[in-house]
N, C-alpha and C positions, 0 to 999 in steps of 0.2 A: 310306247307311246308318252307325247308331252304331259307329265302332270300338271302344267300349267296352263293348256287346254282346258276350253267349258266346252268343246262338242257333246261329252259326258252328259253334262250340266242343263246343257238344254236336252237332250235326252231325256233324259230323270224327268225332266217336265212336263216336257208332254206325256209320257204314258202315265204318270202320277194323274194328268187332267183328264187321259185319254179314258182310263178306267174306273170312274165315276160316273159317266156315261153310260146310260142301259138301253136298251131298245123298249120303247114303250108297248103297253099288255093294247092288244088290237081293240078290246070296248074303251079304252084309253087314248084312242090315237086321232083324235077332232082335237079333245082337250090339249092334250099334250100338243098338237101342230095352234091352236092358239095361244099358249104360253110361251111357245118359240116366235113366232113371229112378233110378239110382243117385248119380247128381249131384245130379236135382232131392230127391229125398231128404233129400240134406245141404245143399243153398242152404236146403230149405223148413226146418232142425231138424226132423223129424217124429222121432213119438217111438213106440215099442211097448207104447200102455200097457193094461194088466189092469185090468178091472174089480172091483171089491174087494167091495159090493154094490149091492144095488138095492133101490130104494123107492117104494111108491108114493103120489107128493105130493096128490094129489087127481084128483075127476075132475071133468069140465066138462059140468053138463046141458047137455042137446041134443036135440031130439026125432027128431031125423033120423039121426045119428051115434053114436054110441059112442066120446067125447073121454078118454082120461087123458092123465097128464100124470107119467113113469117118474124120478125122480132117479135117477141110476148114479153112484155114488160112483167113482171112479178113481183110480191109483197116482199121480198126480201131484198127489193132494190135492185139485186137483179133484172138483167135482159139476157133472152135463150135466144139465138137465133137458131130459126126451125126448116132445115132443107125439107119442103115436100115437094114432088115428082110423081109423074104417071105416065105414060102413053097417051102419043094425040091420036091414034088411031083407035083408039078402045075409049067406050062410053062407060059414064058411071051407071049406076055406086062403084068403087071402089074396095076392093077387100084391104083393109088398112095393115099394113109392116111394118112397125115399127124398129128403126138398126140402130142400134149403136156403136159408133165407128171406136176402133181401138186405139190405140199412141199413133196415132198420125194430124197430118196436117187440118182434123177438121172433118167436119159431116162432107164435103165437098168430094173429096178419096173418094165416094162413092159413088158417085156421078161422075166420076174418072175425071175431077179434078183437085189441080196439084199434087200430082201426083209422084209418088219415084219408085223405082223397081220394086218395092217392099211392098207397095200395100196391092188394095183390088178397090175395081170399080165393079162389087157381087151387089148392089144397088141397083144396077140396070138389068140384072136378070128378072130380078121380081116384078118391073116394071113392064118387061114387057110380057109377062105373064099375067097382065092385071091387076097386079096391084097397085095400091098408090104405098109409095114411100115414105116413111115421116123421118126424120132423123136429125137432130139436135148436134147442134158441138155440145162435147164434155169440158164440164167444166177444167178448167186446163190445159185447153188447149180450143186449135182453129181462134176465133175471134171472143173467147174466153180463156187469157191468156191474165195469171198474175206476176207478184213480186218473182222477183229474178228470171227470166222463162230461159231453158235453155234448150240449144239450137242440139238436135241428137239424131242419128240417120237418118239425116232427108225431113225432119220436122222440128216443129217448140212445144216448146213443154214445159206450163207449171205444178207440177203435183206436185213438188219435193215441197215447195214451201206453202203453197195452198196444203196441202196434209196438212204441216207441222203446226201451223197458222190455226186453223180449226182445232185440232185435237188437244190443243191446252185450253181450245172453248167447246169443249168436252163433246164438238161434232167429229165426221169423219169426211174426205172430200165423197166417196162411196155413198154415202149417205145423203148428199149434199142431189153428189149424179141420180142418185135412186129420186129425190123428190122434184127434182124433175122429169121425171117419167108418168108421179104420178098425176102431175098440172096438166101433164101433156094429154094422157087419155082425157083429164078433164075438157082440154080443147076438143080431140077429136071428137067427144059429144056432141056437138056445135055443130058443127060440119053434117050438111044435109045429100053430099052428094058420096058416102062409105056406109059399109055396111058395118056396123055396129057390135055382132052378137056374137064375134068371131078376132077378136084383134089377136093378130100373133107378135111377137116378141125373139128377133136376135138380133147377131152381136156377133163380133167375133176381137179374141184375144181381150183385153180390160174390156171390152164392149159387150164378149161375151159374160163376165163377171158383173155387168149390169146388168142385162140380162137376166140373170138365173136371179140375182137379188132382187129385181124388179117384182118378178115373178112368184118369184118366195113371198112377196110381202102383198102384193095386189091381186085380191079374185075377181077382178074383171078382165084381165088376162086369161085369155084361152089356152094359148099352145106356147111355146119358147123353143129354140130354135139355139142352142149353147155349142158356140164353138173356139175351139182352141182356150178355152180354162177349167175345166172342169177336172182338177186332177186331186188327189191329194197333197193341203198342203204342207206335209210333214216331205215330204219328196219335191215340190216346187219353189213355193216362197219360201220357204222355212230353212230350203235346202242350198238354193244358191239365187244370185244374183239377180234384183228385181224392182221396181217402179216400189217407190214408197205408198205408191195408192192404193196400194193391194193391200196394207196392212189394216185390221181392224181391230183396237187397243179392247182386250178382255174377252175377244172371242171365244177361245179353246173355253175360258168360264162356262160357257152355257152352251157350245156344241162341241162333238165328239171330232166329228170331221166336215170337210167340205156336202158330206153324203146328209151330213143333216140338214143343213139349208136347202139341199134337193129336194130333201122328202117334205118341205113346206107349201111343195108344187100336187103332188100327191092330192087327188085321182088322175089331174087335168095331164095333158100330153106335153112329152118334154124330149125330144133329139140331144145327142151331142153327137157332135162330131169334134175329130179330130185329126191332124196330121201322124203319122210313123215316125217320122224322122221330126218331130216336134221335138229343141231338145230342151225348151224349159220349161214345158212342163210332163214328161217321159211318158209315155202311152202307156204303160207297165201300169204304171197308179193311175190313171184313168182307167185304163178297166179295171183294179180293183177295188175303185171308188164309185164305178156304176155297177159293181154283182156286188157293194153293200146295200149301194139305194134300190136297188131291185126287194130286197128284203122289204122296204119300208112302203114299197106301192105295192108289191102281196097285201101289205096290211091294210092300206087303204081299199082294197080291193077295185083295183082299178082295171082296166080294159089291158086284156090280152097286149097290144098293140102301144099303150097309152107311153111306153119308155122304152127310148130305142136307143144304143149305140151304132154311128157310123164312124170306121177308118179309114181315111183314105191312103193315100201313095206317100201325099206328099210333106210337108215340112209345117211350120205356123200358119197357115192362112187358111179363110173359107175356105170351102168345097160344097158347089150344091150338086156332086151324087146323089144323094138321099132326101136332098132336103126337097123337092118336089114331088117324091113320090111321096112324102110323108107328112106332106100338106096337101096334095091329091086325094087322096085316100083319109086324112082326119076329116075334112071340111065334108070330101063322099059319103062320109059314114057318118057326118053328125056327130061323133065319141062327143 
């Protein structure tokens, strides 16, 4: 082994942090969750934003779906474009489905616009089933680029420079994306055409990460579906080349691994979907993280089917195979 190589040093650092965390006692679990949520909010640098005003940007012509782009003017001076869509042949009220896109040309890809072969318009499947899809352009993509945008693999992103700017100011791009999620639910509460008691959040890849964090921190979210994102940090973002937007300084000082983030969702329902052929989030480490998370769900006295894992045959993509079975059961059984 090369004596100058730093890999062992980084492995030792990871192990030293890993060993400082212990499974909480069942009687202390809710207190443990509250403490961890506070720590996670601080690490991410989340903010309680307010909506200053909203304005319809445009309607997108579509024979099957009503799709509108709504601009939300926020108290931090930013404007969040939100794509809202539902099937024309289905009458309200709708079940709301918040979807966070991954690394792509913004939320429009979820509706089949601005796509390359790498991306899926999986939002359409939810609209066909009677859901209202609410999909914001995440910061760093679509209409919300920043300094030094980079074109890569069919889309443009500004994750790198936005991330570094925010880190030097004690914040993170993930925290700002989650803060947008908080205020998005505030907006949904003003609408009369949706059913508010069971808000579902989903996303794939980088969108799956935001869905996980948003659900962990916001108890107003009824359930979450996390695609192509729930994998041990050690064997994904710490071992392979990933976008800068995945990293939260100091996270492992407070959380043993990704399963402790997932534990903040318990006992609420969570479906993790992942592809066997995913090369950047290896499936074997998705399974180990999932089995660790099961311990926390048992501690939370969650119902038998509250936590589920669906491994599909594809690669790094969203898959509806188990999604609608999960949702139909969840909403029918009133879990």
